[in-house]
C-alpha positions as CSV (number, residue, x, y, z in Angstrom):
1,X,0.0,0.0,0.0
2,X,2.8,2.4,0.9
3,X,4.6,1.6,-2.4
4,X,1.5,2.3,-4.4
5,X,0.8,5.5,-2.5
6,X,4.3,6.7,-3.1
7,X,4.1,6.0,-6.8
8,X,0.8,8.0,-7.0
9,X,2.3,10.9,-5.1
10,X,5.5,11.0,-7.2
11,X,3.4,10.8,-10.5
12,X,1.2,13.6,-9.2
13,X,4.2,15.8,-8.5
14,X,5.7,15.0,-11.9
15,X,2.4,15.9,-13.7
16,X,2.3,19.3,-11.8
17,X,5.9,20.0,-12.6
18,X,5.9,19.1,-16.3
19,X,2.3,20.3,-17.2
20,X,3.3,23.9,-17.8
21,X,6.0,22.8,-20.3
22,X,3.7,20.5,-22.2
23,X,0.8,23.1,-22.3
24,X,3.1,26.0,-23.4
25,X,2.5,27.1,-26.9
26,X,5.2,28.7,-29.1
27,X,4.6,32.4,-29.3
28,X,4.3,33.8,-32.8
29,X,7.3,35.8,-34.0
30,X,6.8,39.5,-33.4
31,X,8.3,42.3,-35.4
32,X,11.8,43.1,-34.2
33,X,11.0,46.8,-33.6
34,X,7.8,46.1,-31.5
35,X,8.4,45.5,-27.8
36,X,7.1,42.3,-26.3
37,X,3.6,42.8,-24.7
38,X,3.4,42.3,-20.9
39,X,1.6,39.0,-20.0
40,X,-0.9,39.0,-17.1
41,X,-1.0,35.5,-15.5
42,X,-3.6,36.5,-12.8
43,X,-6.4,34.5,-14.5
44,X,-4.2,31.4,-14.9
45,X,-3.1,31.6,-11.3
46,X,-6.7,31.9,-10.0
47,X,-7.9,29.1,-12.3
48,X,-5.0,26.8,-11.3
49,X,-5.5,27.5,-7.6
50,X,-9.3,26.8,-8.0
51,X,-8.6,23.5,-9.7
52,X,-6.1,22.5,-7.0
53,X,-8.7,23.4,-4.3
54,X,-11.3,21.4,-6.0
55,X,-9.1,18.3,-6.1
56,X,-8.2,18.6,-2.5
57,X,-11.9,19.2,-1.5
58,X,-13.1,16.2,-3.4
59,X,-10.2,14.0,-2.2
60,X,-10.6,14.8,1.4
61,X,-14.4,14.6,1.2
62,X,-14.4,11.2,-0.3
63,X,-11.7,9.8,1.8
64,X,-13.4,10.8,5.0
65,X,-16.8,9.4,3.9
66,X,-15.2,6.2,2.7
67,X,-13.6,5.6,6.1
68,X,-16.8,6.5,7.8
69,X,-18.8,4.1,5.7
70,X,-16.3,1.3,6.2
71,X,-16.5,1.8,10.0
72,X,-20.3,1.8,9.9
73,X,-20.5,-1.3,7.8
74,X,-17.9,-3.1,10.0
75,X,-19.9,-2.2,13.1
76,X,-23.2,-3.3,11.6
77,X,-21.7,-6.6,10.4
78,X,-20.3,-7.3,13.8
79,X,-23.6,-6.5,15.5
80,X,-25.6,-8.8,13.2
81,X,-23.1,-11.5,13.8
82,X,-23.5,-11.2,17.5
83,X,-27.3,-10.8,17.6
84,X,-28.9,-12.1,14.4
85,X,-32.5,-11.5,15.7
86,X,-31.9,-7.7,15.7
87,X,-30.9,-7.7,12.0
88,X,-33.9,-5.5,10.9
89,X,-33.2,-2.7,13.4
90,X,-29.5,-2.8,12.8
91,X,-29.9,-2.6,9.0
92,X,-32.4,0.2,9.2
93,X,-30.1,2.2,11.5
94,X,-27.1,1.4,9.3
95,X,-28.9,2.5,6.1
96,X,-29.9,5.9,7.7
97,X,-26.3,6.4,8.9
98,X,-24.9,5.6,5.5
99,X,-27.2,8.0,3.9
100,X,-26.1,10.7,6.3
101,X,-22.5,9.9,5.6
102,X,-23.0,9.9,1.8
103,X,-24.6,13.3,2.0
104,X,-21.2,14.7,3.2
105,X,-19.6,13.5,0.0
106,X,-22.4,15.1,-2.0
107,X,-21.8,18.4,-0.1
108,X,-18.1,18.1,-1.0
109,X,-19.1,17.7,-4.7
110,X,-21.4,20.7,-4.6
111,X,-18.7,22.9,-3.1
112,X,-16.2,21.6,-5.7
113,X,-18.7,22.4,-8.5
114,X,-19.3,25.9,-7.1
115,X,-15.5,26.5,-7.0
116,X,-15.3,25.3,-10.6
117,X,-18.2,26.9,-12.3
118,X,-19.5,29.8,-10.1
119,X,-16.2,30.9,-8.6
120,X,-16.5,34.6,-7.5
121,X,-12.8,35.1,-7.8
122,X,-12.9,34.4,-11.6
123,X,-15.5,37.1,-11.9
124,X,-13.3,39.4,-9.9
125,X,-10.3,39.0,-12.3
126,X,-12.5,39.4,-15.3
127,X,-13.2,35.8,-16.6
């Protein structure tokens, strides 16, 4: 597990490091007498930070809910194994709890979509 996680982490870092070089386009040749226009990277920085925040929000939101669901299912399975007669009440309580936990992942998705498509910072910088 650690080896796989380290490979994923290293590949994510490599993608973030080499993505600007891959996405860079060659600038058209300008006339020698014309000065080079100043480039404003504010929009790109805001968009990049928004994408990074969306990835972190979705990652942490789904990891937390996945761990919570796993713990809930583990507890319900143990409870049914110990007391099979109470299976109906245990399953009902488990389903309600899993629905509440899943709503947290949906909230993380909603916040991520707001940061992507209705980001007020993008309107502030003129996008």
